[in-house]
All heavy atoms as a GROMACS GRO file, in nm:
protein
  450
    1MET      N    1  23.443   4.772   6.076
    1MET     CA    2  23.450   4.831   6.206
    1MET      C    3  23.296   4.868   6.230
    1MET      O    4  23.233   4.942   6.167
    1MET     CB    5  23.526   4.956   6.211
    1MET     CG    6  23.521   5.025   6.339
    1MET     SD    7  23.642   5.154   6.366
    1MET     CE    8  23.605   5.275   6.242
    2ASP      N    9  23.241   4.804   6.345
    2ASP     CA   10  23.098   4.822   6.373
    2ASP      C   11  23.103   4.912   6.498
    2ASP      O   12  23.149   4.872   6.598
    2ASP     CB   13  23.039   4.692   6.410
    2ASP     CG   14  22.886   4.707   6.446
    2ASP    OD1   15  22.825   4.800   6.405
    2ASP    OD2   16  22.838   4.621   6.517
    3LEU      N   17  23.043   5.037   6.486
    3LEU     CA   18  23.031   5.130   6.595
    3LEU      C   19  22.911   5.121   6.672
    3LEU      O   20  22.888   5.197   6.766
    3LEU     CB   21  23.057   5.270   6.537
    3LEU     CG   22  23.193   5.303   6.477
    3LEU    CD1   23  23.196   5.435   6.415
    3LEU    CD2   24  23.305   5.269   6.566
    4GLY      N   25  22.819   5.032   6.628
    4GLY     CA   26  22.697   5.011   6.706
    4GLY      C   27  22.600   5.123   6.676
    4GLY      O   28  22.605   5.200   6.576
    5PRO      N   29  22.507   5.138   6.772
    5PRO     CA   30  22.393   5.239   6.750
    5PRO      C   31  22.436   5.380   6.769
    5PRO      O   32  22.362   5.473   6.737
    5PRO     CB   33  22.293   5.192   6.861
    5PRO     CG   34  22.364   5.124   6.965
    5PRO     CD   35  22.483   5.052   6.890
    6HIS      N   36  22.566   5.403   6.812
    6HIS     CA   37  22.610   5.526   6.848
    6HIS      C   38  22.707   5.583   6.735
    6HIS      O   39  22.769   5.682   6.750
    6HIS     CB   40  22.685   5.540   6.983
    6HIS     CG   41  22.596   5.495   7.088
    6HIS    ND1   42  22.484   5.569   7.135
    6HIS    CD2   43  22.595   5.392   7.173
    6HIS    CE1   44  22.428   5.503   7.234
    6HIS    NE2   45  22.501   5.388   7.258
    7ALA      N   46  22.700   5.518   6.618
    7ALA     CA   47  22.798   5.556   6.512
    7ALA      C   48  22.774   5.691   6.460
    7ALA      O   49  22.872   5.765   6.435
    7ALA     CB   50  22.778   5.456   6.396
    8GLY      N   51  22.656   5.742   6.455
    8GLY     CA   52  22.629   5.874   6.416
    8GLY      C   53  22.690   5.980   6.503
    8GLY      O   54  22.756   6.075   6.467
    9PHE      N   55  22.673   5.961   6.641
    9PHE     CA   56  22.733   6.051   6.730
    9PHE      C   57  22.890   6.046   6.739
    9PHE      O   58  22.954   6.142   6.738
    9PHE     CB   59  22.688   6.003   6.878
    9PHE     CG   60  22.761   6.082   6.993
    9PHE    CD1   61  22.716   6.212   7.020
    9PHE    CD2   62  22.856   6.022   7.060
    9PHE    CE1   63  22.776   6.282   7.114
    9PHE    CE2   64  22.918   6.092   7.168
    9PHE     CZ   65  22.882   6.230   7.190
   10ILE      N   66  22.944   5.922   6.712
   10ILE     CA   67  23.085   5.909   6.708
   10ILE      C   68  23.143   5.982   6.596
   10ILE      O   69  23.248   6.053   6.605
   10ILE     CB   70  23.124   5.764   6.711
   10ILE    CG1   71  23.092   5.687   6.843
   10ILE    CG2   72  23.273   5.747   6.694
   10ILE    CD1   73  23.102   5.545   6.855
   11TRP      N   74  23.079   5.965   6.479
   11TRP     CA   75  23.142   6.031   6.354
   11TRP      C   76  23.122   6.175   6.361
   11TRP      O   77  23.212   6.259   6.324
   11TRP     CB   78  23.073   5.968   6.229
   11TRP     CG   79  23.126   5.842   6.196
   11TRP    CD1   80  23.061   5.717   6.200
   11TRP    CD2   81  23.262   5.805   6.156
   11TRP    NE1   82  23.145   5.614   6.159
   11TRP    CE2   83  23.269   5.664   6.126
   11TRP    CE3   84  23.381   5.888   6.129
   11TRP    CZ2   85  23.387   5.601   6.092
   11TRP    CZ3   86  23.492   5.812   6.094
   11TRP    CH2   87  23.486   5.673   6.073
   12ALA      N   88  23.012   6.228   6.415
   12ALA     CA   89  22.980   6.371   6.440
   12ALA      C   90  23.087   6.432   6.526
   12ALA      O   91  23.141   6.540   6.507
   12ALA     CB   92  22.847   6.386   6.486
   13SER      N   93  23.123   6.354   6.639
   13SER     CA   94  23.226   6.401   6.729
   13SER      C   95  23.362   6.415   6.659
   13SER      O   96  23.437   6.515   6.678
   13SER     CB   97  23.230   6.309   6.861
   13SER     OG   98  23.110   6.310   6.927
   14TYR      N   99  23.394   6.312   6.587
   14TYR     CA  100  23.529   6.320   6.514
   14TYR      C  101  23.520   6.441   6.418
   14TYR      O  102  23.623   6.506   6.398
   14TYR     CB  103  23.553   6.182   6.438
   14TYR     CG  104  23.614   6.081   6.530
   14TYR    CD1  105  23.546   5.962   6.548
   14TYR    CD2  106  23.742   6.093   6.590
   14TYR    CE1  107  23.611   5.862   6.613
   14TYR    CE2  108  23.796   5.998   6.666
   14TYR     CZ  109  23.728   5.878   6.680
   14TYR     OH  110  23.779   5.785   6.757
   15GLY      N  111  23.415   6.460   6.349
   15GLY     CA  112  23.401   6.564   6.252
   15GLY      C  113  23.414   6.703   6.313
   15GLY      O  114  23.489   6.785   6.265
   16LEU      N  115  23.350   6.717   6.421
   16LEU     CA  116  23.354   6.848   6.503
   16LEU      C  117  23.496   6.870   6.555
   16LEU      O  118  23.549   6.982   6.546
   16LEU     CB  119  23.251   6.843   6.616
   16LEU     CG  120  23.240   6.970   6.690
   16LEU    CD1  121  23.199   7.088   6.610
   16LEU    CD2  122  23.143   6.950   6.807
   17CYS      N  123  23.566   6.767   6.603
   17CYS     CA  124  23.695   6.782   6.650
   17CYS      C  125  23.791   6.822   6.546
   17CYS      O  126  23.866   6.909   6.553
   17CYS     CB  127  23.739   6.647   6.711
   17CYS     SG  128  23.906   6.655   6.781
   18LEU      N  129  23.776   6.752   6.428
   18LEU     CA  130  23.859   6.788   6.311
   18LEU      C  131  23.835   6.925   6.263
   18LEU      O  132  23.932   7.009   6.237
   18LEU     CB  133  23.834   6.687   6.190
   18LEU     CG  134  23.907   6.714   6.056
   18LEU    CD1  135  24.066   6.705   6.084
   18LEU    CD2  136  23.853   6.629   5.951
   19LEU      N  137  23.712   6.978   6.257
   19LEU     CA  138  23.682   7.116   6.212
   19LEU      C  139  23.738   7.214   6.322
   19LEU      O  140  23.796   7.315   6.276
   19LEU     CB  141  23.536   7.129   6.200
   19LEU     CG  142  23.465   7.081   6.086
   19LEU    CD1  143  23.318   7.097   6.078
   19LEU    CD2  144  23.524   7.133   5.954
   20THR      N  145  23.742   7.182   6.445
   20THR     CA  146  23.789   7.275   6.551
   20THR      C  147  23.946   7.280   6.531
   20THR      O  148  23.993   7.389   6.544
   20THR     CB  149  23.752   7.216   6.690
   20THR    OG1  150  23.605   7.201   6.696
   20THR    CG2  151  23.809   7.301   6.793
   21VAL      N  152  24.001   7.163   6.516
   21VAL     CA  153  24.158   7.181   6.506
   21VAL      C  154  24.193   7.255   6.380
   21VAL      O  155  24.282   7.332   6.386
   21VAL     CB  156  24.209   7.036   6.509
   21VAL    CG1  157  24.362   7.036   6.465
   21VAL    CG2  158  24.195   6.965   6.642
   22LEU      N  159  24.124   7.227   6.267
   22LEU     CA  160  24.160   7.296   6.138
   22LEU      C  161  24.125   7.440   6.161
   22LEU      O  162  24.202   7.525   6.111
   22LEU     CB  163  24.076   7.235   6.031
   22LEU     CG  164  24.117   7.103   5.983
   22LEU    CD1  165  24.028   7.049   5.867
   22LEU    CD2  166  24.257   7.108   5.939
   23GLY      N  167  24.015   7.483   6.222
   23GLY     CA  168  23.986   7.619   6.260
   23GLY      C  169  24.097   7.689   6.334
   23GLY      O  170  24.138   7.798   6.303
   24LEU      N  171  24.150   7.622   6.443
   24LEU     CA  172  24.250   7.686   6.523
   24LEU      C  173  24.384   7.696   6.446
   24LEU      O  174  24.450   7.793   6.452
   24LEU     CB  175  24.275   7.591   6.640
   24LEU     CG  176  24.171   7.592   6.750
   24LEU    CD1  177  24.188   7.487   6.856
   24LEU    CD2  178  24.153   7.723   6.816
   25ILE      N  179  24.423   7.596   6.359
   25ILE     CA  180  24.538   7.611   6.276
   25ILE      C  181  24.526   7.729   6.187
   25ILE      O  182  24.614   7.807   6.168
   25ILE     CB  183  24.561   7.479   6.194
   25ILE    CG1  184  24.611   7.371   6.293
   25ILE    CG2  185  24.670   7.504   6.079
   25ILE    CD1  186  24.605   7.234   6.226
   26ALA      N  187  24.403   7.739   6.123
   26ALA     CA  188  24.387   7.855   6.027
   26ALA      C  189  24.391   7.991   6.105
   26ALA      O  190  24.456   8.086   6.054
   26ALA     CB  191  24.247   7.852   5.964
   27TRP      N  192  24.335   7.990   6.225
   27TRP     CA  193  24.334   8.119   6.304
   27TRP      C  194  24.479   8.162   6.350
   27TRP      O  195  24.515   8.270   6.330
   27TRP     CB  196  24.255   8.103   6.428
   27TRP     CG  197  24.243   8.215   6.525
   27TRP    CD1  198  24.264   8.344   6.503
   27TRP    CD2  199  24.221   8.199   6.658
   27TRP    NE1  200  24.252   8.409   6.612
   27TRP    CE2  201  24.219   8.331   6.720
   27TRP    CE3  202  24.176   8.104   6.749
   27TRP    CZ2  203  24.189   8.357   6.855
   27TRP    CZ3  204  24.146   8.127   6.876
   27TRP    CH2  205  24.154   8.255   6.933
   28VAL      N  206  24.558   8.061   6.388
   28VAL     CA  207  24.699   8.081   6.426
   28VAL      C  208  24.782   8.138   6.290
   28VAL      O  209  24.861   8.232   6.304
   28VAL     CB  210  24.775   7.958   6.486
   28VAL    CG1  211  24.914   7.982   6.498
   28VAL    CG2  212  24.711   7.937   6.617
   29ARG      N  213  24.760   8.078   6.180
   29ARG     CA  214  24.834   8.112   6.059
   29ARG      C  215  24.790   8.257   6.014
   29ARG      O  216  24.876   8.336   5.978
   29ARG     CB  217  24.803   8.014   5.950
   29ARG     CG  218  24.864   7.879   5.979
   29ARG     CD  219  24.865   7.793   5.866
   29ARG     NE  220  24.956   7.843   5.755
   29ARG     CZ  221  24.984   7.766   5.649
   29ARG    NH1  222  24.922   7.655   5.633
   29ARG    NH2  223  25.059   7.821   5.556
   30ILE      N  224  24.663   8.286   6.023
   30ILE     CA  225  24.615   8.421   5.988
   30ILE      C  226  24.670   8.524   6.084
   30ILE      O  227  24.715   8.634   6.038
   30ILE     CB  228  24.457   8.428   5.976
   30ILE    CG1  229  24.413   8.345   5.864
   30ILE    CG2  230  24.404   8.562   5.973
   30ILE    CD1  231  24.265   8.307   5.867
   31ASP      N  232  24.660   8.489   6.221
   31ASP     CA  233  24.718   8.587   6.316
   31ASP      C  234  24.877   8.608   6.296
   31ASP      O  235  24.919   8.720   6.307
   31ASP     CB  236  24.686   8.533   6.453
   31ASP     CG  237  24.725   8.629   6.559
   31ASP    OD1  238  24.677   8.759   6.546
   31ASP    OD2  239  24.804   8.594   6.646
   32LYS      N  240  24.943   8.504   6.265
   32LYS     CA  241  25.082   8.517   6.244
   32LYS      C  242  25.118   8.611   6.134
   32LYS      O  243  25.196   8.694   6.134
   32LYS     CB  244  25.154   8.375   6.213
   32LYS     CG  245  25.300   8.386   6.189
   32LYS     CD  246  25.345   8.241   6.160
   32LYS     CE  247  25.501   8.252   6.138
   32LYS     NZ  248  25.539   8.257   6.013
   33ALA      N  249  25.040   8.591   6.020
   33ALA     CA  250  25.064   8.687   5.902
   33ALA      C  251  25.030   8.829   5.942
   33ALA      O  252  25.100   8.922   5.897
   33ALA     CB  253  24.964   8.632   5.791
   34GLN      N  254  24.921   8.845   6.015
   34GLN     CA  255  24.884   8.986   6.067
   34GLN      C  256  24.996   9.046   6.152
   34GLN      O  257  25.029   9.170   6.144
   34GLN     CB  258  24.753   8.997   6.140
   34GLN     CG  259  24.635   8.961   6.048
   34GLN     CD  260  24.498   8.943   6.122
   34GLN    OE1  261  24.502   8.927   6.250
   34GLN    NE2  262  24.393   8.958   6.056
   35GLN      N  263  25.048   8.966   6.246
   35GLN     CA  264  25.155   9.020   6.334
   35GLN      C  265  25.278   9.044   6.258
   35GLN      O  266  25.346   9.147   6.280
   35GLN     CB  267  25.177   8.917   6.453
   35GLN     CG  268  25.072   8.888   6.534
   35GLN     CD  269  25.023   9.012   6.613
   35GLN    OE1  270  25.108   9.093   6.656
   35GLN    NE2  271  24.894   9.019   6.631
   36GLU      N  272  25.313   8.966   6.162
   36GLU     CA  273  25.436   8.987   6.086
   36GLU      C  274  25.419   9.115   6.004
   36GLU      O  275  25.516   9.199   5.987
   36GLU     CB  276  25.465   8.872   5.989
   36GLU     CG  277  25.511   8.748   6.064
   36GLU     CD  278  25.543   8.628   5.983
   36GLU    OE1  279  25.495   8.627   5.864
   36GLU    OE2  280  25.616   8.536   6.026
   37LYS      N  281  25.299   9.136   5.945
   37LYS     CA  282  25.268   9.257   5.868
   37LYS      C  283  25.278   9.388   5.966
   37LYS      O  284  25.340   9.474   5.920
   37LYS     CB  285  25.137   9.250   5.802
   37LYS     CG  286  25.094   9.374   5.720
   37LYS     CD  287  24.960   9.366   5.671
   37LYS     CE  288  24.921   9.479   5.578
   37LYS     NZ  289  24.911   9.611   5.652
   38ALA      N  290  25.224   9.371   6.078
   38ALA     CA  291  25.232   9.489   6.172
   38ALA      C  292  25.380   9.512   6.210
   38ALA      O  293  25.418   9.626   6.220
   38ALA     CB  294  25.152   9.456   6.305
   39LEU      N  295  25.459   9.418   6.233
   39LEU     CA  296  25.601   9.434   6.261
   39LEU      C  297  25.676   9.495   6.146
   39LEU      O  298  25.754   9.576   6.163
   39LEU     CB  299  25.664   9.297   6.308
   39LEU     CG  300  25.638   9.251   6.449
   39LEU    CD1  301  25.694   9.108   6.465
   39LEU    CD2  302  25.680   9.340   6.547
   40LYS      N  303  25.644   9.456   6.022
   40LYS     CA  304  25.707   9.510   5.903
   40LYS      C  305  25.668   9.665   5.890
   40LYS      O  306  25.755   9.746   5.868
   40LYS     CB  307  25.669   9.444   5.787
   40LYS     CG  308  25.742   9.308   5.765
   40LYS     CD  309  25.700   9.233   5.632
   40LYS     CE  310  25.764   9.098   5.629
   40LYS     NZ  311  25.716   9.021   5.518
   41ASP      N  312  25.540   9.696   5.921
   41ASP     CA  313  25.504   9.826   5.916
   41ASP      C  314  25.569   9.922   6.017
   41ASP      O  315  25.611  10.024   5.994
   41ASP     CB  316  25.348   9.845   5.935
   41ASP     CG  317  25.266   9.780   5.820
   41ASP    OD1  318  25.318   9.762   5.709
   41ASP    OD2  319  25.139   9.755   5.838
   42LEU      N  320  25.586   9.855   6.144
   42LEU     CA  321  25.651   9.938   6.238
   42LEU      C  322  25.800   9.958   6.209
   42LEU      O  323  25.867  10.065   6.232
   42LEU     CB  324  25.641   9.859   6.374
   42LEU     CG  325  25.510   9.869   6.448
   42LEU    CD1  326  25.494   9.775   6.560
   42LEU    CD2  327  25.469  10.010   6.486
   43ALA      N  328  25.864   9.853   6.156
   43ALA     CA  329  26.005   9.864   6.116
   43ALA      C  330  26.023   9.972   6.004
   43ALA      O  331  26.123  10.041   6.000
   43ALA     CB  332  26.053   9.720   6.061
   44ALA      N  333  25.921   9.980   5.911
   44ALA     CA  334  25.926  10.069   5.804
   44ALA      C  335  25.919  10.207   5.858
   44ALA      O  336  25.977  10.302   5.796
   44ALA     CB  337  25.821  10.042   5.702
   45ARG      N  338  25.859  10.226   5.975
   45ARG     CA  339  25.851  10.364   6.032
   45ARG      C  340  25.968  10.389   6.129
   45ARG      O  341  25.975  10.496   6.198
   45ARG     CB  342  25.711  10.376   6.107
   45ARG     CG  343  25.594  10.374   6.015
   45ARG     CD  344  25.478  10.418   6.096
   45ARG     NE  345  25.424  10.306   6.172
   45ARG     CZ  346  25.332  10.322   6.272
   45ARG    NH1  347  25.293  10.438   6.302
   45ARG    NH2  348  25.291  10.215   6.337
   46GLY      N  349  26.053  10.294   6.136
   46GLY     CA  350  26.176  10.316   6.224
   46GLY      C  351  26.161  10.275   6.358
   46GLY      O  352  26.251  10.289   6.445
   47ILE      N  353  26.047  10.197   6.398
   47ILE     CA  354  26.037  10.152   6.534
   47ILE      C  355  26.077  10.000   6.533
   47ILE      O  356  26.036   9.920   6.464
   47ILE     CB  357  25.878  10.154   6.566
   47ILE    CG1  358  25.829  10.299   6.550
   47ILE    CG2  359  25.860  10.104   6.710
   47ILE    CD1  360  25.684  10.321   6.567
   48SER      N  361  26.173   9.979   6.629
   48SER     CA  362  26.226   9.842   6.638
   48SER      C  363  26.190   9.781   6.775
   48SER      O  364  26.158   9.853   6.864
   48SER     CB  365  26.382   9.844   6.608
   48SER     OG  366  26.447   9.877   6.734
   49ARG      N  367  26.212   9.642   6.777
   49ARG     CA  368  26.191   9.579   6.906
   49ARG      C  369  26.310   9.570   6.996
   49ARG      O  370  26.306   9.527   7.100
   49ARG     CB  371  26.139   9.441   6.867
   49ARG     CG  372  26.001   9.433   6.803
   49ARG     CD  373  25.956   9.298   6.775
   49ARG     NE  374  26.054   9.212   6.705
   49ARG     CZ  375  26.029   9.078   6.697
   49ARG    NH1  376  25.934   9.022   6.752
   49ARG    NH2  377  26.121   9.002   6.630
   50ALA      N  378  26.424   9.611   6.946
   50ALA     CA  379  26.546   9.612   7.017
   50ALA      C  380  26.553   9.724   7.121
   50ALA      O  381  26.496   9.830   7.113
   50ALA     CB  382  26.665   9.626   6.918
   51ARG      N  383  26.614   9.694   7.241
   51ARG     CA  384  26.617   9.786   7.345
   51ARG      C  385  26.733   9.875   7.314
   51ARG      O  386  26.836   9.836   7.262
   51ARG     CB  387  26.641   9.711   7.481
   51ARG     CG  388  26.515   9.639   7.528
   51ARG     CD  389  26.562   9.583   7.667
   51ARG     NE  390  26.441   9.508   7.715
   51ARG     CZ  391  26.438   9.456   7.827
   51ARG    NH1  392  26.526   9.475   7.917
   51ARG    NH2  393  26.328   9.390   7.864
   52PRO      N  394  26.724  10.009   7.358
   52PRO     CA  395  26.841  10.091   7.340
   52PRO      C  396  26.961  10.040   7.434
   52PRO      O  397  26.938   9.970   7.535
   52PRO     CB  398  26.782  10.225   7.402
   52PRO     CG  399  26.638  10.211   7.390
   52PRO     CD  400  26.610  10.074   7.409
   53ALA      N  401  27.083  10.082   7.396
   53ALA     CA  402  27.199  10.030   7.463
   53ALA      C  403  27.192  10.074   7.615
   53ALA      O  404  27.160  10.192   7.642
   53ALA     CB  405  27.319  10.090   7.403
   54GLY      N  406  27.213   9.976   7.702
   54GLY     CA  407  27.214  10.020   7.838
   54GLY      C  408  27.085  10.000   7.913
   54GLY      O  409  27.080  10.009   8.037
   55GLU      N  410  26.975  10.001   7.839
   55GLU     CA  411  26.844  10.000   7.903
   55GLU      C  412  26.815   9.849   7.942
   55GLU      O  413  26.838   9.759   7.864
   55GLU     CB  414  26.740  10.050   7.811
   55GLU     CG  415  26.604  10.051   7.875
   55GLU     CD  416  26.497  10.114   7.774
   55GLU    OE1  417  26.520  10.221   7.715
   55GLU    OE2  418  26.386  10.051   7.765
   56GLY      N  419  26.750   9.832   8.058
   56GLY     CA  420  26.714   9.695   8.106
   56GLY      C  421  26.830   9.628   8.180
   56GLY      O  422  26.804   9.516   8.225
   57LYS      N  423  26.945   9.677   8.181
   57LYS     CA  424  27.049   9.606   8.252
   57LYS      C  425  27.049   9.664   8.399
   57LYS      O  426  27.031   9.773   8.424
   57LYS     CB  427  27.185   9.649   8.191
   57LYS     CG  428  27.197   9.594   8.053
   57LYS     CD  429  27.341   9.622   8.003
   57LYS     CE  430  27.350   9.566   7.854
   57LYS     NZ  431  27.483   9.591   7.800
   58THR      N  432  27.069   9.565   8.484
   58THR     CA  433  27.068   9.600   8.626
   58THR      C  434  27.217   9.593   8.681
   58THR      O  435  27.299   9.515   8.637
   58THR     CB  436  26.985   9.507   8.712
   58THR    OG1  437  27.036   9.374   8.686
   58THR    CG2  438  26.847   9.508   8.678
   59SER      N  439  27.248   9.694   8.766
   59SER     CA  440  27.384   9.696   8.814
   59SER      C  441  27.390   9.618   8.951
   59SER      O  442  27.296   9.645   9.035
   59SER     CB  443  27.438   9.841   8.829
   59SER     OG  444  27.346   9.907   8.920
   60SER      N  445  27.480   9.539   8.972
   60SER     CA  446  27.495   9.458   9.094
   60SER      C  447  27.599   9.508   9.184
   60SER      O  448  27.705   9.537   9.138
   60SER     CB  449  27.511   9.308   9.061
   60SER     OG  450  27.407   9.265   8.992
   0.00000   0.00000   0.00000
């Protein structure tokens, strides 16, 4: 495969794109772990994400 005189630029672009995607994947996984830890800490303190019975319901 001959990329011509722009081969360096093309390979650098692919490399930068790959690093960006891998960085975003790592960021999402790290953030997910932090959010799960925060939710477990809140649950351990008795704070839940569930709404109390009757709250949020609208009467028609």
